[in-house]
N, C-alpha and C positions, 0 to 999 in steps of 0.2 A: 593513458588515453585521452588525459583531460586537455584543457587546451593550455597553450602557452601563456602565462602572464603577462601583461605591457608591462616595458619598462616600470621601474619604482618612482612614483609621483606623477604619472603618465595613464591615458583614462584611451581605450580602445573604442571608438567607432562600431553602433552595432552595424552589421551588414547582414543579419539574417534574412532570409525574406520572409515576408509575411505569408507563410505558407497554412495550410488547416493544421498542421500538427506544432508551429511555431505560435501561432498566435497574433496578433494585433493590435497595436494600442489606437483606441476610436477617438478620443479627444484632445485634452490638453497635452500637446509634446513638447514636453519640459523636461523631461528625465531620460534622455536617452533612448528613446522609441527610434526606430531607423525613419520617419516621417519629420522629424523635427533636424537632425543633423547635430544635435547637442551630443557630448561624451557620454556613452554608454557607463555602468558601474565596472570597474576591473573586474576579470575574473581573478579567483585565489585558489590554484590548485593546492593546495598545502590546506586548505580548508575545504572539507568534502560538503560542508552544509551552503556553500556558495559557488560551487562549481558545476557548470553546464558541464556535461558528457560530451565526447566525440561524437559526431553523427553518422559515421562508419559503423556499417553492423552487418553481421554475416544471415542473408535472408535465407540460405541455404542448409541450416538447420533443420534437422528430420525431427518434427514434435509429436507426442504422444499424449493422450488426454485421460486421466484416470478418475473414474466416476463423473457420467456424463449427465450431470443437475442442471441447473437453470444459470447457475454461475460461468458451467462449462458451456452454454449456449454463447454467452459474450464472449468468450477467448476464442473458441472455435470460428465464430463469426470476423473477428479480429484477425484472425491469424490467414483464413483462407482469402477475405476479402484484400487482404494487402499482402498476397503473391508468397505466402509461408508453405511450408511444405508440412500437412498433417497428416502423417502415416499409419497411425493406429490409435482407438479408443479401447479402454477396457473399462465392464462393469461387470456387477456382480450376476447381472442378467444378461447373458448374450443378446435376446432378444431387444433388450433396450439398447445394447451396443451397438446391433446390427442398425435399429430405427435411425440412430444420431448420424451412425458411418453414412447411411444413405442421404440423410440431409446435406450433410457438409463433403459430398463425394470422398472420404477417407477408406482407403482399400485394404484396411485390418480393423474389423472387428471382433473382441476378445470376450469371453465370460468369466476371464479370473484375473485378477491383477497380477500374479504370478508368470503369468504370461506374457505380459507386458513389460515384465522385469527381463524378462530373456531374449526381448526380441532384440536383433541386431542391427534394425533398421528404424532404430527410434534413439536419438542422440538427447532430449532432453523431453523431461514428463511434468505438464501441468499436474498439479494432485488438486482436485475440488469436492473431494468426499466431506462427509460432516468435520467438526472440528474435532473431535473426540479419535477419529484416527489418524490426522496429519502426520502424526510422528513416526507411527508406525507404518504408514504407507510410503511416506519420506526414507526412510530406514530401509524398507524392501528395495526401493527403486533406485537408493545410493550403492547398496551390497550390490544390484545388478548392473552396476556400473554406468548408471544415466547420471546426466544433469538434471535438477529438481528446482521447480519454480512452485512455490507452495501458497496456496491461497489463506488468506488472513482468517483468521490471527492463526498464525504457525504452527501452535502447539495449544494445550491446554493450559500449559505453565511452562515456569522458565526453564525447569529440570529437564522437560520435555525437549525445547529448544537445545540446551547444549547437549543433550545425547544426540541430537540430529547432525548439530553441527562437528561434534567428534565423529561421528561416522563418514560424514562428508569429507573430513582431513582424513581419514584413516583411508577411504579412496581416493582421494586426490580430484573431487567434481566438488561440481560449483554448486551453490545452494542459495535461493532467497527466499522471503517471505514476498508474497504477492500485494503489496501497498503501493498502488497504481498511485496514490497522491503524492508521493515522493518525486514522480516524475512528470507531473502534470505541468505544462506551460506557465501555469498562475503560480505556482508553488515556487518555480525555477526563478521568475520575476518578481517575486516577494523576495527570496534570498538576495537575488542583484542588489533591490532598491534598500535594503535593509543594509548590507555591506557599503553602498554609499552614502549612507546617513540619511536616507528619506525618512524614516521613521523615529529619529534620536534614540534615546535610551528606550529600549522596548521594555514594558511594564506589565500587561496584563492580556491574557486573552481567553474568549468567551465565544463557545460554540455550543451547538445542540445538535444532536441526532436522532429524531424520532420518527418511527414510520408507523404506520398500522397494518402489522403484517398478521398471518396466519394464527388465529388464538385457539386452534385446536388440540387440547389437552394432549392428545395421541402424537401431535405434529413434533417436529423435529427443533423447531424454536422452544417449545415447553418441555423438551425430556431431557434431562440433567445426563442421561447416560448418552447423549447425542452431543453434549457441550450447549446445551440450548441457552438460552437467556439474551436481553440486550446488550450486556455489557461487550462480551464476545463477539455476538455478531455485529453489532453497530459502536459499541463504544470505542472499540478497539481503533476505529478512523480518527476520532475525536482525540485520545490518546496519543497515538502518535502524531498526530498534526502537531500536538502541543509540545512535544519533548523533541520535534523537529527545530520548531521554532526557539523554544524558552530551557530546552535544556531538560535532564530526569531530575524528576521533582525529588524535594529535600522534605517532605513533608504531604502528606493524604489522611482526607478525611472525607469518608465516603457514608452515604445514605441509601437506601434502595426500599421499594415495596416489591416483594417477592409472590410469585405465583403459587398456587396449592400444589405445584409439582416440586418445587423448591427453586425455581431460576427467580431471576431480577427481570421484572418488568418493565421498572423503571429504574435507572440508578442516577443519583447528584454527587459528583465530583468537586470537591476545593484542593488545590494543591500550591505548594510553594517549591520554587525553583530556584536556581543559582541566582545571587547579586538582589536576591527579595522580589522578584517578579511573582504575579500570581496569576492563577488561572481556574475557570469553572468550567465545566462540560456538563450537560443533560443529556441522558439517552433512553429511549423505551421504544417500545415495539406494540404499542396500544392504541397510539394516537401520530398522526403525521404532526411536525412541528415546522419552524422555517428552513432546518438544517443548513444554517449560515454560521458563518467565522467571522469575529472581528478582532484584529491584534492590534492594541494599542500603544503609541509611543510616546512621547514627551514631544514630538514634531509631528506628528500625525497619525495615522491608521489607516491600516487596511481593512474592507470590507468585502469579504467572501460570498458574493450571493448564491442564491439556489443551494444547490447540493455542494459546500465547501470542499468534499472529499473528490468531486469529478467535475464540479461546472465548468470550468477554463475559466469562469469569470472574477476580476479582481479591482476594486477600484481603491487608490489610493488618495486620500482625504486629508488636506492638510487642518491646522487648528484653527482655521477660520472657517471650516466646512467646504472651502473650496477642492472641488473636485482636480485634483493634480494630474492624474493618470487613471484611463478606464482601459485596464487591458482584459481582452477577451480572445482566449484561444476559441476560434471555432473549427472543429472537427468533425469527421463525418464517420466517427465508429466510436465505440464504448468506453474507450481510455485504457483499454485492456494492452492495446498498442504502443503504448509508453511503457510498460514493464517488460513487455516483451524483445523490445529494441534493445532495453538495459541487460536484459539476460544476453540479448546477441553481441552488445558491444564491450560486454565483461569477458565473455567466452574470446571473442575477436584478440583481446589484450592479455590473454593467458591466465586471467582472474579465476578465483575459485569463491568470488562473494563479492556483491556490490559494494563500493565504497560511500553509496548514498544510503543503502539500507542493508548496513553489515550485520551479520549473527550476534555478535555482541549486543548492536541496539536493541535487537528483536528480542534478545535474553533479557536484557534490563527493563524492557516494555513491559516483558509476559512477567516480570518480576513485580513491577507496578501495578500489573492488573492482579498478582496474586496478593498483594496486600488491600487492592480494594475489595477482594471476594473475601477475604477475610473480615474484614469490617463490615461486611453486608451479611456474611453468613452462606456464600454461595460455594456449595461444596459438588464436586461432580467425581464418582464412581472411578474415573478413571485419571483420576491424579497421581494416583502413585504410579512411577513407571512402568509399565509393563514386563513381565518375567520371560513369556516367550510372545512371538507375533503369531498372527494368523494367517497363514499361507491360502 
């Protein structure tokens, strides 16, 4: 379902409307934005990291939500405010499910997850339970015949990701990690510009993701039994963003400050990537940071302001510090719609995983997280694959 490539050596003009979901270029229109009339970088369907997906989506899929927590509020809001069908929500507490259902006009509230897996009026399930249960709940839904979108991180470790993937393949169902940054307009634009040579040789990526979050020792973020800590909750964005642009690391060095409960409150990571590129990222849950990303090349740099993982704002700056392009995707939703549309595109195309966020890459990213956790001494009770699912 990718767009056809232009003839070899030619460039295609950008005809994308300047809508809230695609973004607009605000200042110097010199590299292919629709305002300038200059050639846009060509798309490359044979390279999943520079390909724009087809805009056609299936808005008639029937969605269910497993675990109506805070992140599920954003997801449900994006679904219902954009005309999608949300038919069921399941929680361990029927009262909680009923309250969530009332807020979003969902027809069915369920008090167990097994009931959701058995529903015949649900095509796709969004899993928003704590990290430690993602793999377990995904497998339950896949075995029930559902397609699955799993909130990041997909699982606690690479072994669990591979187990989920194997189950999806066994049942012929779609599965994807809900890493919305992969589908954001600014991320896509960055790949287009890199493919056009705007950055030259890409050499370094710097990012930080620091939030001031709940520090209650009994809370989820401090609880190793729930997969707590900054790395899995926040640092996964940095790691996935870095791998998307620089490739998987060949060398990792990590340091951390740990909480009394045994999870990381702050983690710093340095990595080496193919062709000798390097990256550094920091993440923490005790103090708010700039949450920016800077991708540096020999011909210029990208600066992603605000929250690099979902801001939609990116500037291309050349080696003279001149702003060449100011790209600002102004959208009126939480950013979850971009990953929802990717699921829809893939199912229309008959795919069982996204070419932009493959399960193999999710497993490789989790393997890198496994190495970081090994170096900083972060262990979870659920690291070993569970032998029996809790129904």
